[in-house]
PDB file of the backbone (N, CA, C, O) and the ligand in Angstrom, with CONECT records:
HET     ZN  A 101       1
ATOM      1  N   MET A   1       0.835  -1.210   0.006  1.00  0.00           N
ATOM      2  CA  MET A   1      -0.014   0.003   0.008  1.00  0.00           C
ATOM      3  C   MET A   1       0.877   1.260  -0.011  1.00  0.00           C
ATOM      4  O   MET A   1       1.959   1.282   0.575  1.00  0.00           O
ATOM      5  N   HIS A   2       0.410   2.255  -0.668  1.00  0.00           N
ATOM      6  CA  HIS A   2       1.178   3.505  -0.776  1.00  0.00           C
ATOM      7  C   HIS A   2       1.356   4.131   0.621  1.00  0.00           C
ATOM      8  O   HIS A   2       0.414   4.173   1.412  1.00  0.00           O
ATOM      9  N   SER A   3       2.545   4.603   0.905  1.00  0.00           N
ATOM     10  CA  SER A   3       2.832   5.120   2.247  1.00  0.00           C
ATOM     11  C   SER A   3       2.003   6.343   2.580  1.00  0.00           C
ATOM     12  O   SER A   3       1.691   6.569   3.749  1.00  0.00           O
ATOM     13  N   ASP A   4       1.627   7.164   1.556  1.00  0.00           N
ATOM     14  CA  ASP A   4       0.786   8.345   1.845  1.00  0.00           C
ATOM     15  C   ASP A   4      -0.569   7.893   2.363  1.00  0.00           C
ATOM     16  O   ASP A   4      -1.104   8.481   3.303  1.00  0.00           O
ATOM     17  N   LEU A   5      -1.121   6.862   1.761  1.00  0.00           N
ATOM     18  CA  LEU A   5      -2.441   6.336   2.180  1.00  0.00           C
ATOM     19  C   LEU A   5      -2.343   5.757   3.571  1.00  0.00           C
ATOM     20  O   LEU A   5      -3.254   5.956   4.375  1.00  0.00           O
ATOM     21  N   ILE A   6      -1.289   5.057   3.884  1.00  0.00           N
ATOM     22  CA  ILE A   6      -1.127   4.489   5.219  1.00  0.00           C
ATOM     23  C   ILE A   6      -1.123   5.621   6.260  1.00  0.00           C
ATOM     24  O   ILE A   6      -1.722   5.497   7.328  1.00  0.00           O
ATOM     25  N   GLY A   7      -0.441   6.718   5.932  1.00  0.00           N
ATOM     26  CA  GLY A   7      -0.407   7.870   6.860  1.00  0.00           C
ATOM     27  C   GLY A   7      -1.822   8.417   7.063  1.00  0.00           C
ATOM     28  O   GLY A   7      -2.168   8.814   8.175  1.00  0.00           O
ATOM     29  N   LYS A   8      -2.644   8.446   6.012  1.00  0.00           N
ATOM     30  CA  LYS A   8      -4.025   8.991   6.161  1.00  0.00           C
ATOM     31  C   LYS A   8      -4.882   8.043   6.995  1.00  0.00           C
ATOM     32  O   LYS A   8      -5.726   8.490   7.771  1.00  0.00           O
ATOM     33  N   ILE A   9      -4.671   6.751   6.840  1.00  0.00           N
ATOM     34  CA  ILE A   9      -5.435   5.775   7.633  1.00  0.00           C
ATOM     35  C   ILE A   9      -5.090   5.947   9.125  1.00  0.00           C
ATOM     36  O   ILE A   9      -5.970   5.891   9.984  1.00  0.00           O
ATOM     37  N   GLU A  10      -3.816   6.153   9.411  1.00  0.00           N
ATOM     38  CA  GLU A  10      -3.373   6.382  10.781  1.00  0.00           C
ATOM     39  C   GLU A  10      -4.015   7.664  11.330  1.00  0.00           C
ATOM     40  O   GLU A  10      -4.483   7.692  12.468  1.00  0.00           O
ATOM     41  N   LYS A  11      -4.033   8.708  10.521  1.00  0.00           N
ATOM     42  CA  LYS A  11      -4.609   9.986  10.926  1.00  0.00           C
ATOM     43  C   LYS A  11      -6.108   9.830  11.142  1.00  0.00           C
ATOM     44  O   LYS A  11      -6.658  10.404  12.081  1.00  0.00           O
ATOM     45  N   ALA A  12      -6.761   9.079  10.306  1.00  0.00           N
ATOM     46  CA  ALA A  12      -8.209   8.830  10.477  1.00  0.00           C
ATOM     47  C   ALA A  12      -8.501   8.103  11.792  1.00  0.00           C
ATOM     48  O   ALA A  12      -9.463   8.424  12.490  1.00  0.00           O
ATOM     49  N   ARG A  13      -7.675   7.141  12.111  1.00  0.00           N
ATOM     50  CA  ARG A  13      -7.847   6.392  13.413  1.00  0.00           C
ATOM     51  C   ARG A  13      -7.728   7.388  14.589  1.00  0.00           C
ATOM     52  O   ARG A  13      -8.490   7.313  15.553  1.00  0.00           O
ATOM     53  N   HIS A  14      -6.789   8.292  14.495  1.00  0.00           N
ATOM     54  CA  HIS A  14      -6.573   9.289  15.504  1.00  0.00           C
ATOM     55  C   HIS A  14      -7.806  10.230  15.600  1.00  0.00           C
ATOM     56  O   HIS A  14      -8.293  10.526  16.692  1.00  0.00           O
ATOM     57  N   TYR A  15      -8.275  10.671  14.466  1.00  0.00           N
ATOM     58  CA  TYR A  15      -9.400  11.585  14.412  1.00  0.00           C
ATOM     59  C   TYR A  15     -10.670  10.939  14.946  1.00  0.00           C
ATOM     60  O   TYR A  15     -11.499  11.590  15.583  1.00  0.00           O
ATOM     61  N   ALA A  16     -10.804   9.635  14.671  1.00  0.00           N
ATOM     62  CA  ALA A  16     -12.025   8.912  15.098  1.00  0.00           C
ATOM     63  C   ALA A  16     -12.173   8.937  16.625  1.00  0.00           C
ATOM     64  O   ALA A  16     -13.283   8.774  17.133  1.00  0.00           O
ATOM     65  N   ASN A  17     -11.090   9.135  17.355  1.00  0.00           N
ATOM     66  CA  ASN A  17     -11.129   9.232  18.811  1.00  0.00           C
ATOM     67  C   ASN A  17     -11.315  10.638  19.288  1.00  0.00           C
ATOM     68  O   ASN A  17     -11.314  10.876  20.495  1.00  0.00           O
ATOM     69  N   GLU A  18     -11.477  11.590  18.385  1.00  0.00           N
ATOM     70  CA  GLU A  18     -11.649  12.994  18.767  1.00  0.00           C
ATOM     71  C   GLU A  18     -12.877  13.578  18.061  1.00  0.00           C
ATOM     72  O   GLU A  18     -12.762  14.444  17.194  1.00  0.00           O
ATOM     73  N   PRO A  19     -14.072  13.072  18.461  1.00  0.00           N
ATOM     74  CA  PRO A  19     -15.312  13.528  17.758  1.00  0.00           C
ATOM     75  C   PRO A  19     -15.566  15.019  17.919  1.00  0.00           C
ATOM     76  O   PRO A  19     -16.317  15.598  17.134  1.00  0.00           O
ATOM     77  N   GLU A  20     -14.972  15.644  18.896  1.00  0.00           N
ATOM     78  CA  GLU A  20     -15.177  17.100  19.104  1.00  0.00           C
ATOM     79  C   GLU A  20     -14.597  17.904  17.945  1.00  0.00           C
ATOM     80  O   GLU A  20     -14.852  19.104  17.836  1.00  0.00           O
ATOM     81  N   ARG A  21     -13.824  17.262  17.087  1.00  0.00           N
ATOM     82  CA  ARG A  21     -13.305  17.963  15.886  1.00  0.00           C
ATOM     83  C   ARG A  21     -14.417  18.174  14.876  1.00  0.00           C
ATOM     84  O   ARG A  21     -14.289  18.981  13.956  1.00  0.00           O
ATOM     85  N   ILE A  22     -15.533  17.429  15.058  1.00  0.00           N
ATOM     86  CA  ILE A  22     -16.599  17.450  14.064  1.00  0.00           C
ATOM     87  C   ILE A  22     -17.772  18.238  14.622  1.00  0.00           C
ATOM     88  O   ILE A  22     -18.165  18.041  15.772  1.00  0.00           O
ATOM     89  N   GLN A  23     -18.332  19.127  13.817  1.00  0.00           N
ATOM     90  CA  GLN A  23     -19.560  19.825  14.171  1.00  0.00           C
ATOM     91  C   GLN A  23     -20.623  19.502  13.156  1.00  0.00           C
ATOM     92  O   GLN A  23     -20.504  19.826  11.975  1.00  0.00           O
ATOM     93  N   LEU A  24     -21.662  18.859  13.637  1.00  0.00           N
ATOM     94  CA  LEU A  24     -22.760  18.503  12.724  1.00  0.00           C
ATOM     95  C   LEU A  24     -23.606  19.716  12.441  1.00  0.00           C
ATOM     96  O   LEU A  24     -24.067  20.384  13.367  1.00  0.00           O
ATOM     97  N   GLU A  25     -23.816  20.012  11.180  1.00  0.00           N
ATOM     98  CA  GLU A  25     -24.621  21.151  10.774  1.00  0.00           C
ATOM     99  C   GLU A  25     -26.084  20.753  10.584  1.00  0.00           C
ATOM    100  O   GLU A  25     -27.007  21.501  10.906  1.00  0.00           O
ATOM    101  N   GLU A  26     -26.254  19.557  10.052  1.00  0.00           N
ATOM    102  CA  GLU A  26     -27.611  19.016   9.846  1.00  0.00           C
ATOM    103  C   GLU A  26     -27.618  17.517  10.138  1.00  0.00           C
ATOM    104  O   GLU A  26     -26.640  16.807   9.901  1.00  0.00           O
ATOM    105  N   VAL A  27     -28.754  17.066  10.660  1.00  0.00           N
ATOM    106  CA  VAL A  27     -28.956  15.635  10.913  1.00  0.00           C
ATOM    107  C   VAL A  27     -30.387  15.310  10.483  1.00  0.00           C
ATOM    108  O   VAL A  27     -31.312  16.087  10.723  1.00  0.00           O
ATOM    109  N   ARG A  28     -30.549  14.173   9.858  1.00  0.00           N
ATOM    110  CA  ARG A  28     -31.885  13.625   9.587  1.00  0.00           C
ATOM    111  C   ARG A  28     -31.766  12.139   9.865  1.00  0.00           C
ATOM    112  O   ARG A  28     -30.885  11.463   9.333  1.00  0.00           O
ATOM    113  N   ALA A  29     -32.655  11.643  10.697  1.00  0.00           N
ATOM    114  CA  ALA A  29     -32.543  10.241  11.104  1.00  0.00           C
ATOM    115  C   ALA A  29     -33.913   9.658  11.364  1.00  0.00           C
ATOM    116  O   ALA A  29     -34.853  10.358  11.741  1.00  0.00           O
ATOM    117  N   THR A  30     -34.001   8.346  11.151  1.00  0.00           N
ATOM    118  CA  THR A  30     -35.171   7.609  11.551  1.00  0.00           C
ATOM    119  C   THR A  30     -34.815   6.884  12.866  1.00  0.00           C
ATOM    120  O   THR A  30     -33.840   6.135  12.940  1.00  0.00           O
ATOM    121  N   PHE A  31     -35.621   7.128  13.872  1.00  0.00           N
ATOM    122  CA  PHE A  31     -35.346   6.554  15.211  1.00  0.00           C
ATOM    123  C   PHE A  31     -36.332   5.437  15.462  1.00  0.00           C
ATOM    124  O   PHE A  31     -37.543   5.660  15.451  1.00  0.00           O
ATOM    125  N   HIS A  32     -35.834   4.254  15.686  1.00  0.00           N
ATOM    126  CA  HIS A  32     -36.718   3.095  15.942  1.00  0.00           C
ATOM    127  C   HIS A  32     -37.108   3.073  17.422  1.00  0.00           C
ATOM    128  O   HIS A  32     -36.474   2.392  18.227  1.00  0.00           O
ATOM    129  N   GLY A  33     -38.162   3.829  17.773  1.00  0.00           N
ATOM    130  CA  GLY A  33     -38.615   3.917  19.151  1.00  0.00           C
ATOM    131  C   GLY A  33     -39.368   2.664  19.563  1.00  0.00           C
ATOM    132  O   GLY A  33     -39.628   1.782  18.745  1.00  0.00           O
ATOM    133  N   SER A  34     -39.717   2.597  20.851  1.00  0.00           N
ATOM    134  CA  SER A  34     -40.429   1.436  21.358  1.00  0.00           C
ATOM    135  C   SER A  34     -41.809   1.297  20.751  1.00  0.00           C
ATOM    136  O   SER A  34     -42.339   0.193  20.627  1.00  0.00           O
ATOM    137  N   ASN A  35     -42.394   2.443  20.367  1.00  0.00           N
ATOM    138  CA  ASN A  35     -43.777   2.428  19.839  1.00  0.00           C
ATOM    139  C   ASN A  35     -43.829   2.696  18.320  1.00  0.00           C
ATOM    140  O   ASN A  35     -44.891   2.984  17.768  1.00  0.00           O
ATOM    141  N   GLY A  36     -42.700   2.600  17.680  1.00  0.00           N
ATOM    142  CA  GLY A  36     -42.683   2.818  16.237  1.00  0.00           C
ATOM    143  C   GLY A  36     -41.528   3.709  15.793  1.00  0.00           C
ATOM    144  O   GLY A  36     -40.694   4.125  16.597  1.00  0.00           O
ATOM    145  N   ASP A  37     -41.505   3.980  14.534  1.00  0.00           N
ATOM    146  CA  ASP A  37     -40.410   4.800  13.986  1.00  0.00           C
ATOM    147  C   ASP A  37     -40.731   6.289  14.052  1.00  0.00           C
ATOM    148  O   ASP A  37     -41.885   6.668  13.853  1.00  0.00           O
ATOM    149  N   HIS A  38     -39.763   7.130  14.319  1.00  0.00           N
ATOM    150  CA  HIS A  38     -39.938   8.560  14.351  1.00  0.00           C
ATOM    151  C   HIS A  38     -38.859   9.217  13.511  1.00  0.00           C
ATOM    152  O   HIS A  38     -37.727   8.738  13.438  1.00  0.00           O
ATOM    153  N   VAL A  39     -39.223  10.311  12.887  1.00  0.00           N
ATOM    154  CA  VAL A  39     -38.219  11.024  12.047  1.00  0.00           C
ATOM    155  C   VAL A  39     -37.737  12.250  12.856  1.00  0.00           C
ATOM    156  O   VAL A  39     -38.516  13.105  13.277  1.00  0.00           O
ATOM    157  N   LEU A  40     -36.430  12.276  13.039  1.00  0.00           N
ATOM    158  CA  LEU A  40     -35.799  13.402  13.750  1.00  0.00           C
ATOM    159  C   LEU A  40     -34.965  14.235  12.783  1.00  0.00           C
ATOM    160  O   LEU A  40     -34.430  13.725  11.799  1.00  0.00           O
ATOM    161  N   SER A  41     -34.871  15.493  13.076  1.00  0.00           N
ATOM    162  CA  SER A  41     -33.946  16.281  12.296  1.00  0.00           C
ATOM    163  C   SER A  41     -33.322  17.391  13.141  1.00  0.00           C
ATOM    164  O   SER A  41     -33.901  17.834  14.133  1.00  0.00           O
ATOM    165  N   LEU A  42     -32.158  17.821  12.739  1.00  0.00           N
ATOM    166  CA  LEU A  42     -31.450  18.938  13.380  1.00  0.00           C
ATOM    167  C   LEU A  42     -31.078  19.900  12.267  1.00  0.00           C
ATOM    168  O   LEU A  42     -30.360  19.547  11.331  1.00  0.00           O
ATOM    169  N   GLN A  43     -31.582  21.131  12.386  1.00  0.00           N
ATOM    170  CA  GLN A  43     -31.266  22.180  11.436  1.00  0.00           C
ATOM    171  C   GLN A  43     -31.082  23.473  12.192  1.00  0.00           C
ATOM    172  O   GLN A  43     -31.926  23.853  13.003  1.00  0.00           O
ATOM    173  N   GLU A  44     -29.967  24.160  11.925  1.00  0.00           N
ATOM    174  CA  GLU A  44     -29.683  25.433  12.558  1.00  0.00           C
ATOM    175  C   GLU A  44     -29.782  25.320  14.077  1.00  0.00           C
ATOM    176  O   GLU A  44     -30.343  26.194  14.737  1.00  0.00           O
ATOM    177  N   SER A  45     -29.231  24.232  14.625  1.00  0.00           N
ATOM    178  CA  SER A  45     -29.195  23.965  16.065  1.00  0.00           C
ATOM    179  C   SER A  45     -30.548  23.692  16.689  1.00  0.00           C
ATOM    180  O   SER A  45     -30.667  23.663  17.914  1.00  0.00           O
ATOM    181  N   GLN A  46     -31.601  23.485  15.847  1.00  0.00           N
ATOM    182  CA  GLN A  46     -32.929  23.198  16.364  1.00  0.00           C
ATOM    183  C   GLN A  46     -33.307  21.744  16.034  1.00  0.00           C
ATOM    184  O   GLN A  46     -33.270  21.321  14.878  1.00  0.00           O
ATOM    185  N   TRP A  47     -33.669  20.998  17.081  1.00  0.00           N
ATOM    186  CA  TRP A  47     -34.114  19.643  16.893  1.00  0.00           C
ATOM    187  C   TRP A  47     -35.615  19.607  16.645  1.00  0.00           C
ATOM    188  O   TRP A  47     -36.367  20.409  17.200  1.00  0.00           O
ATOM    189  N   THR A  48     -36.030  18.694  15.827  1.00  0.00           N
ATOM    190  CA  THR A  48     -37.481  18.387  15.699  1.00  0.00           C
ATOM    191  C   THR A  48     -37.631  16.877  15.645  1.00  0.00           C
ATOM    192  O   THR A  48     -36.749  16.153  15.183  1.00  0.00           O
ATOM    193  N   CYS A  49     -38.799  16.422  16.141  1.00  0.00           N
ATOM    194  CA  CYS A  49     -39.158  15.019  16.063  1.00  0.00           C
ATOM    195  C   CYS A  49     -40.634  14.960  15.771  1.00  0.00           C
ATOM    196  O   CYS A  49     -41.388  15.813  16.239  1.00  0.00           O
ATOM    197  N   ASN A  50     -41.066  13.981  15.011  1.00  0.00           N
ATOM    198  CA  ASN A  50     -42.478  13.946  14.663  1.00  0.00           C
ATOM    199  C   ASN A  50     -43.322  13.120  15.660  1.00  0.00           C
ATOM    200  O   ASN A  50     -44.460  12.764  15.351  1.00  0.00           O
ATOM    201  N   CYS A  51     -42.783  12.823  16.826  1.00  0.00           N
ATOM    202  CA  CYS A  51     -43.598  12.115  17.819  1.00  0.00           C
ATOM    203  C   CYS A  51     -44.528  13.103  18.542  1.00  0.00           C
ATOM    204  O   CYS A  51     -44.307  14.314  18.530  1.00  0.00           O
ATOM    205  N   SER A  52     -45.559  12.555  19.162  1.00  0.00           N
ATOM    206  CA  SER A  52     -46.556  13.441  19.810  1.00  0.00           C
ATOM    207  C   SER A  52     -45.999  14.105  21.066  1.00  0.00           C
ATOM    208  O   SER A  52     -46.404  15.228  21.369  1.00  0.00           O
ATOM    209  N   PHE A  53     -45.105  13.482  21.802  1.00  0.00           N
ATOM    210  CA  PHE A  53     -44.506  14.081  22.989  1.00  0.00           C
ATOM    211  C   PHE A  53     -43.744  15.359  22.631  1.00  0.00           C
ATOM    212  O   PHE A  53     -43.822  16.356  23.350  1.00  0.00           O
ATOM    213  N   PHE A  54     -43.022  15.325  21.538  1.00  0.00           N
ATOM    214  CA  PHE A  54     -42.241  16.471  21.119  1.00  0.00           C
ATOM    215  C   PHE A  54     -43.136  17.697  20.836  1.00  0.00           C
ATOM    216  O   PHE A  54     -42.763  18.832  21.136  1.00  0.00           O
ATOM    217  N   LYS A  55     -44.307  17.448  20.259  1.00  0.00           N
ATOM    218  CA  LYS A  55     -45.228  18.550  19.925  1.00  0.00           C
ATOM    219  C   LYS A  55     -45.614  19.311  21.194  1.00  0.00           C
ATOM    220  O   LYS A  55     -45.768  20.531  21.153  1.00  0.00           O
ATOM    221  N   THR A  56     -45.768  18.633  22.285  1.00  0.00           N
ATOM    222  CA  THR A  56     -46.160  19.244  23.560  1.00  0.00           C
ATOM    223  C   THR A  56     -44.972  19.855  24.294  1.00  0.00           C
ATOM    224  O   THR A  56     -45.063  20.972  24.802  1.00  0.00           O
ATOM    225  N   TRP A  57     -43.899  19.155  24.349  1.00  0.00           N
ATOM    226  CA  TRP A  57     -42.778  19.505  25.241  1.00  0.00           C
ATOM    227  C   TRP A  57     -41.581  20.149  24.533  1.00  0.00           C
ATOM    228  O   TRP A  57     -40.727  20.752  25.183  1.00  0.00           O
ATOM    229  N   GLY A  58     -41.519  20.027  23.231  1.00  0.00           N
ATOM    230  CA  GLY A  58     -40.388  20.610  22.522  1.00  0.00           C
ATOM    231  C   GLY A  58     -39.127  19.777  22.638  1.00  0.00           C
ATOM    232  O   GLY A  58     -38.069  20.172  22.148  1.00  0.00           O
ATOM    233  N   THR A  59     -39.229  18.649  23.272  1.00  0.00           N
ATOM    234  CA  THR A  59     -38.142  17.653  23.295  1.00  0.00           C
ATOM    235  C   THR A  59     -38.782  16.322  23.570  1.00  0.00           C
ATOM    236  O   THR A  59     -39.976  16.257  23.862  1.00  0.00           O
ATOM    237  N   CYS A  60     -38.018  15.261  23.484  1.00  0.00           N
ATOM    238  CA  CYS A  60     -38.554  13.919  23.721  1.00  0.00           C
ATOM    239  C   CYS A  60     -37.399  12.958  23.902  1.00  0.00           C
ATOM    240  O   CYS A  60     -36.238  13.334  23.748  1.00  0.00           O
ATOM    241  N   ALA A  61     -37.720  11.712  24.231  1.00  0.00           N
ATOM    242  CA  ALA A  61     -36.677  10.716  24.509  1.00  0.00           C
ATOM    243  C   ALA A  61     -35.767  10.489  23.296  1.00  0.00           C
ATOM    244  O   ALA A  61     -34.580  10.194  23.429  1.00  0.00           O
ATOM    245  N   HIS A  62     -36.377  10.641  22.097  1.00  0.00           N
ATOM    246  CA  HIS A  62     -35.605  10.416  20.883  1.00  0.00           C
ATOM    247  C   HIS A  62     -34.555  11.507  20.711  1.00  0.00           C
ATOM    248  O   HIS A  62     -33.386  11.217  20.457  1.00  0.00           O
ATOM    249  N   VAL A  63     -34.976  12.760  20.851  1.00  0.00           N
ATOM    250  CA  VAL A  63     -34.082  13.914  20.737  1.00  0.00           C
ATOM    251  C   VAL A  63     -33.013  13.826  21.841  1.00  0.00           C
ATOM    252  O   VAL A  63     -31.827  14.042  21.591  1.00  0.00           O
ATOM    253  N   MET A  64     -33.452  13.509  23.049  1.00  0.00           N
ATOM    254  CA  MET A  64     -32.483  13.469  24.164  1.00  0.00           C
ATOM    255  C   MET A  64     -31.459  12.348  23.957  1.00  0.00           C
ATOM    256  O   MET A  64     -30.285  12.511  24.287  1.00  0.00           O
ATOM    257  N   ALA A  65     -31.895  11.228  23.418  1.00  0.00           N
ATOM    258  CA  ALA A  65     -30.957  10.120  23.135  1.00  0.00           C
ATOM    259  C   ALA A  65     -29.945  10.573  22.073  1.00  0.00           C
ATOM    260  O   ALA A  65     -28.750  10.305  22.197  1.00  0.00           O
ATOM    261  N   MET A  66     -30.428  11.258  21.030  1.00  0.00           N
ATOM    262  CA  MET A  66     -29.528  11.756  19.969  1.00  0.00           C
ATOM    263  C   MET A  66     -28.546  12.782  20.547  1.00  0.00           C
ATOM    264  O   MET A  66     -27.366  12.789  20.197  1.00  0.00           O
ATOM    265  N   GLN A  67     -29.041  13.633  21.422  1.00  0.00           N
ATOM    266  CA  GLN A  67     -28.159  14.645  22.057  1.00  0.00           C
ATOM    267  C   GLN A  67     -27.044  13.966  22.867  1.00  0.00           C
ATOM    268  O   GLN A  67     -25.891  14.396  22.863  1.00  0.00           O
ATOM    269  N   LYS A  68     -27.433  12.896  23.554  1.00  0.00           N
ATOM    270  CA  LYS A  68     -26.428  12.168  24.354  1.00  0.00           C
ATOM    271  C   LYS A  68     -25.377  11.493  23.473  1.00  0.00           C
ATOM    272  O   LYS A  68     -24.181  11.556  23.754  1.00  0.00           O
ATOM    273  N   ILE A  69     -25.842  10.849  22.408  1.00  0.00           N
ATOM    274  CA  ILE A  69     -24.930  10.131  21.517  1.00  0.00           C
ATOM    275  C   ILE A  69     -23.999  11.099  20.772  1.00  0.00           C
ATOM    276  O   ILE A  69     -22.798  10.860  20.644  1.00  0.00           O
ATOM    277  N   LEU A  70     -24.597  12.211  20.279  1.00  0.00           N
ATOM    278  CA  LEU A  70     -23.859  13.107  19.398  1.00  0.00           C
ATOM    279  C   LEU A  70     -23.200  14.296  20.123  1.00  0.00           C
ATOM    280  O   LEU A  70     -22.582  15.157  19.497  1.00  0.00           O
ATOM    281  N   ASP A  71     -23.346  14.319  21.425  1.00  0.00           N
ATOM    282  CA  ASP A  71     -22.971  15.516  22.209  1.00  0.00           C
ATOM    283  C   ASP A  71     -21.665  16.224  21.776  1.00  0.00           C
ATOM    284  O   ASP A  71     -21.676  17.437  21.566  1.00  0.00           O
ATOM    285  N   PRO A  72     -20.552  15.495  21.640  1.00  0.00           N
ATOM    286  CA  PRO A  72     -19.302  16.210  21.282  1.00  0.00           C
ATOM    287  C   PRO A  72     -19.359  16.904  19.918  1.00  0.00           C
ATOM    288  O   PRO A  72     -18.567  17.800  19.626  1.00  0.00           O
ATOM    289  N   MET A  73     -20.310  16.470  19.096  1.00  0.00           N
ATOM    290  CA  MET A  73     -20.354  16.979  17.723  1.00  0.00           C
ATOM    291  C   MET A  73     -21.432  18.053  17.521  1.00  0.00           C
ATOM    292  O   MET A  73     -21.646  18.526  16.405  1.00  0.00           O
ATOM    293  N   LEU A  74     -22.108  18.430  18.616  1.00  0.00           N
ATOM    294  CA  LEU A  74     -23.217  19.407  18.502  1.00  0.00           C
ATOM    295  C   LEU A  74     -22.779  20.751  18.956  1.00  0.00           C
ATOM    296  O   LEU A  74     -21.885  20.880  19.792  1.00  0.00           O
ATOM    297  N   THR A  75     -23.422  21.790  18.392  1.00  0.00           N
ATOM    298  CA  THR A  75     -23.242  23.135  18.869  1.00  0.00           C
ATOM    299  C   THR A  75     -23.805  23.248  20.308  1.00  0.00           C
ATOM    300  O   THR A  75     -24.600  22.400  20.714  1.00  0.00           O
ATOM    301  N   ILE A  76     -23.429  24.224  21.041  1.00  0.00           N
ATOM    302  CA  ILE A  76     -23.919  24.374  22.421  1.00  0.00           C
ATOM    303  C   ILE A  76     -25.439  24.462  22.399  1.00  0.00           C
ATOM    304  O   ILE A  76     -26.097  23.879  23.261  1.00  0.00           O
ATOM    305  N   GLU A  77     -26.015  25.180  21.429  1.00  0.00           N
ATOM    306  CA  GLU A  77     -27.476  25.343  21.322  1.00  0.00           C
ATOM    307  C   GLU A  77     -28.179  24.018  21.077  1.00  0.00           C
ATOM    308  O   GLU A  77     -29.302  23.820  21.540  1.00  0.00           O
ATOM    309  N   ALA A  78     -27.535  23.109  20.355  1.00  0.00           N
ATOM    310  CA  ALA A  78     -28.173  21.855  19.983  1.00  0.00           C
ATOM    311  C   ALA A  78     -28.023  20.765  21.056  1.00  0.00           C
ATOM    312  O   ALA A  78     -28.631  19.698  20.961  1.00  0.00           O
ATOM    313  N   ARG A  79     -27.192  21.055  22.092  1.00  0.00           N
ATOM    314  CA  ARG A  79     -26.996  20.075  23.173  1.00  0.00           C
ATOM    315  C   ARG A  79     -28.108  20.180  24.202  1.00  0.00           C
ATOM    316  O   ARG A  79     -28.872  21.145  24.232  1.00  0.00           O
ATOM    317  N   GLN A  80     -28.176  19.152  25.048  1.00  0.00           N
ATOM    318  CA  GLN A  80     -29.081  19.257  26.177  1.00  0.00           C
ATOM    319  C   GLN A  80     -28.547  20.333  27.095  1.00  0.00           C
ATOM    320  O   GLN A  80     -27.334  20.431  27.281  1.00  0.00           O
ATOM    321  N   PRO A  81     -29.428  21.154  27.683  1.00  0.00           N
ATOM    322  CA  PRO A  81     -28.963  22.267  28.512  1.00  0.00           C
ATOM    323  C   PRO A  81     -27.969  21.877  29.585  1.00  0.00           C
ATOM    324  O   PRO A  81     -26.956  22.551  29.773  1.00  0.00           O
ATOM    325  N   ASP A  82     -28.258  20.766  30.308  1.00  0.00           N
ATOM    326  CA  ASP A  82     -27.354  20.389  31.376  1.00  0.00           C
ATOM    327  C   ASP A  82     -25.957  19.978  30.832  1.00  0.00           C
ATOM    328  O   ASP A  82     -24.929  20.194  31.474  1.00  0.00           O
ATOM    329  N   MET A  83     -25.973  19.384  29.633  1.00  0.00           N
ATOM    330  CA  MET A  83     -24.721  18.999  28.994  1.00  0.00           C
ATOM    331  C   MET A  83     -23.920  20.239  28.571  1.00  0.00           C
ATOM    332  O   MET A  83     -22.692  20.263  28.658  1.00  0.00           O
ATOM    333  N   ALA A  84     -24.650  21.269  28.110  1.00  0.00           N
ATOM    334  CA  ALA A  84     -24.004  22.494  27.663  1.00  0.00           C
ATOM    335  C   ALA A  84     -23.305  23.168  28.885  1.00  0.00           C
ATOM    336  O   ALA A  84     -22.207  23.709  28.752  1.00  0.00           O
ATOM    337  N   VAL A  85     -23.946  23.126  30.042  1.00  0.00           N
ATOM    338  CA  VAL A  85     -23.391  23.715  31.239  1.00  0.00           C
ATOM    339  C   VAL A  85     -22.125  22.939  31.628  1.00  0.00           C
ATOM    340  O   VAL A  85     -21.089  23.518  31.954  1.00  0.00           O
ATOM    341  N   GLU A  86     -22.252  21.599  31.578  1.00  0.00           N
ATOM    342  CA  GLU A  86     -21.139  20.753  31.922  1.00  0.00           C
ATOM    343  C   GLU A  86     -19.933  21.044  31.007  1.00  0.00           C
ATOM    344  O   GLU A  86     -18.794  21.137  31.466  1.00  0.00           O
ATOM    345  N   TRP A  87     -20.222  21.186  29.689  1.00  0.00           N
ATOM    346  CA  TRP A  87     -19.167  21.451  28.741  1.00  0.00           C
ATOM    347  C   TRP A  87     -18.552  22.817  28.988  1.00  0.00           C
ATOM    348  O   TRP A  87     -17.337  22.991  28.890  1.00  0.00           O
ATOM    349  N   ASN A  88     -19.403  23.783  29.309  1.00  0.00           N
ATOM    350  CA  ASN A  88     -18.975  25.141  29.539  1.00  0.00           C
ATOM    351  C   ASN A  88     -17.994  25.239  30.707  1.00  0.00           C
ATOM    352  O   ASN A  88     -17.073  26.056  30.708  1.00  0.00           O
ATOM    353  N   GLY A  89     -18.224  24.380  31.695  1.00  0.00           N
ATOM    354  CA  GLY A  89     -17.333  24.328  32.829  1.00  0.00           C
ATOM    355  C   GLY A  89     -17.428  25.502  33.747  1.00  0.00           C
ATOM    356  O   GLY A  89     -16.556  25.689  34.596  1.00  0.00           O
ATOM    357  N   SER A  90     -18.481  26.324  33.607  1.00  0.00           N
ATOM    358  CA  SER A  90     -18.606  27.553  34.452  1.00  0.00           C
ATOM    359  C   SER A  90     -19.675  27.344  35.523  1.00  0.00           C
ATOM    360  O   SER A  90     -20.760  26.839  35.233  1.00  0.00           O
ATOM    361  N   ASP A  91     -19.367  27.732  36.756  1.00  0.00           N
ATOM    362  CA  ASP A  91     -20.399  27.610  37.800  1.00  0.00           C
ATOM    363  C   ASP A  91     -21.213  28.873  37.952  1.00  0.00           C
ATOM    364  O   ASP A  91     -22.036  28.985  38.860  1.00  0.00           O
ATOM    365  N   THR A  92     -20.986  29.828  37.060  1.00  0.00           N
ATOM    366  CA  THR A  92     -21.798  31.023  37.087  1.00  0.00           C
ATOM    367  C   THR A  92     -23.044  30.885  36.211  1.00  0.00           C
ATOM    368  O   THR A  92     -23.934  31.735  36.259  1.00  0.00           O
ATOM    369  N   VAL A  93     -23.107  29.852  35.436  1.00  0.00           N
ATOM    370  CA  VAL A  93     -24.267  29.628  34.539  1.00  0.00           C
ATOM    371  C   VAL A  93     -25.466  29.152  35.329  1.00  0.00           C
ATOM    372  O   VAL A  93     -25.356  28.190  36.089  1.00  0.00           O
ATOM    373  N   THR A  94     -26.609  29.800  35.171  1.00  0.00           N
ATOM    374  CA  THR A  94     -27.822  29.327  35.819  1.00  0.00           C
ATOM    375  C   THR A  94     -28.911  29.166  34.741  1.00  0.00           C
ATOM    376  O   THR A  94     -29.003  29.936  33.785  1.00  0.00           O
ATOM    377  N   ILE A  95     -29.702  28.153  34.946  1.00  0.00           N
ATOM    378  CA  ILE A  95     -30.789  27.895  33.975  1.00  0.00           C
ATOM    379  C   ILE A  95     -32.120  28.000  34.702  1.00  0.00           C
ATOM    380  O   ILE A  95     -33.173  27.822  34.089  1.00  0.00           O
TER     381      ILE A  95
HETATM  382 ZN    ZN A 101     -39.601  12.016  19.605  1.00  0.00          ZN2+
END
């Protein structure tokens, strides 16, 4: 194998352990929930889900699960509020 490509594979392995290097701008996903499939999306740091709970509360288990999984790759606005505070590392932040 070409040595340049070997170098890139090594670099990719390194990058794969540093997800904070990646910022997701948009996400669209089908979430296989306990009661059926739901469509989630993230656009301009705003999550949406087509489940009925989200319509009432503006968040849901599907969105919260995605926030937990993708946390290092999300903007502060797109993270769960408590995770954003944790990331911020400031004790002056109040919600
Ligand atoms: Zn949902």
